[in-house]
N, C-alpha and C positions, 0 to 999 in steps of 0.2 A: 932363313929369315925372309928372303924375297919370295919364296914359295908360299909362305903363310900370308904375306901381304897380297899376293895375286889371288889366293883362294878367298881372302876376306873381301877383296874388291868384287870378285865374281858373286859371292853371297850377297853383298850389298847391292849389286846391280839388279838382283832378282826382286828386291823389295823396293818399290818406288814410294817415296814419301814427299810431302810438300815442305818438310822442315818444321811443321807445327808440333802439336802434341801427338807424337807418333808412337805406336806400340811395336812397330817393326824394328828389326835389328839395324838396318842401315838408314842413314839420313843424307840428305842432299847438302852440298856445301854452299848453297845459295844463302846470302844474307837477306832475309825477307824483310827486315826492317828498313833497309836501304834500297831495296829493289823498287824500281819504278813500275807502276801498274799501267799497262797499255792494253786496252780492250781489243785492239786489232792485232797486237803482236804479244801474246802472253809470254812471260819469262820462264815458266816451268810447266811440266806436263800436267800437274794438278790444275793450275790456272787455265790451261788450254782446255782440259776436259770440263772444268766448271763453266767456263764461258760458252762452250758448246751447248751445255744444258740451258744456260741463261738465254742465249740467242734463240734456241729452239722454242723455249717457253714463251719468249717475247713474240715470235712469229705466230704461234698458236693463239696467244692472247689477242693479237691484232686481228686475226681471222675471226675469233669469237665476237669481238667488239665491232669491227668495221664491216664484217661480212654481211650481216642482215641489212645494214644501212645501205651498203653498195648494191646488194641484190634488190632492195626496194626501189632504188633509183633506176637500176637497169631493167627490171621486170616488174613495174608497178602493178599492172593488172593481175599478174599471177600472185604476187605477194599479198595483195589486198583482198583478192577474191577467194583464195584458199584459206580454209579455217581449220584450226587445231583446237579441240575441246572448246569450241565456241568463240575463239579469238582469231582475228586475222593473223596469217602466218608471220608477217613482219612484226606485229606486236608480241606474239608468242616468243619468237626468237630473241627479240630485244629484251623483253621483260623477264623471261624465264630462262632462255638459253644462255644469255651472256653471264648472269650471276652463277648459274649452275656450272658453266664452263670455267669460271674463275675458281670455284671451289675444287673442281676436278684438276685444274692446272696446279693449284696449291698442293694437293695431295700427290700428284705425279712428281712435282719438283722435290717435295720432301723425300719421297722414295728414291728418286735418282740421286739426290745429294747424300742420302744414307749409303747408297751403293758406292758412290764415289769415295766417301770417307772410309768405307771398308776396304776398297781397292788400294787406297794409299796408306792404310794403317793409322788413320786418325781416330783417337779415342776422346770422346767428349764427356766421359764420366767425371764426376767431381769427388772421387775417392782420394782425398788428400789428408794426410795425418796432421800436418801443421799448415796453418794458413799462409805462412811466408815461405814454406819449403817449395821451391820451384814455381813461383808465381808465374802465370802465363797471361799475356795480354790477349785481347780479343782477336788480334790478327795472327796469333800463334807464336809470337816472339817472346823473349824473356822480358820481364818488367824490371828494369834496372834504373 
C-alpha cells in the first residue's frame, strides 16, 4: 500500500498544476480561495511564473512608453533632427512605436500565458455537459 502511495506521489510531482481547471493527473493541495495574493512573494509556482511574465511585460511597456520621451529629453537635437518617413524621430516613436509596441506586447503576453497554461495543465475549454456540473469561478476554485 505504501509503495503505491509513494509511486502516486512521484507521478503527481511530475505534473505541476495551480489547482485550477487542470487536465493533469496531480493537483496541488493549496486552497486557492483562501490563499493570500502577494505580488512580491507568490504562493505557488504558477503564480511565480505568471508574475514573472507580468513584470517582464510591465518593464517592456515602460520602455516603449517612457523611452522615447526620455530619449527626447536627453538627446533633443538628435531626436528632433532625425526623420523617419518624414516625421521627427521623437514623434514617430511616440505616435507609431508606442501603440505598435502595445499591440506586440499584448500578443507576446497571450502567447506566454498560453504556454504557461499548457505547462501547468490548465484547460480553458467550455465543454461542459451540464451548466451546474463542476461550476468553476474565474479564479479557478469551486463555486459553492
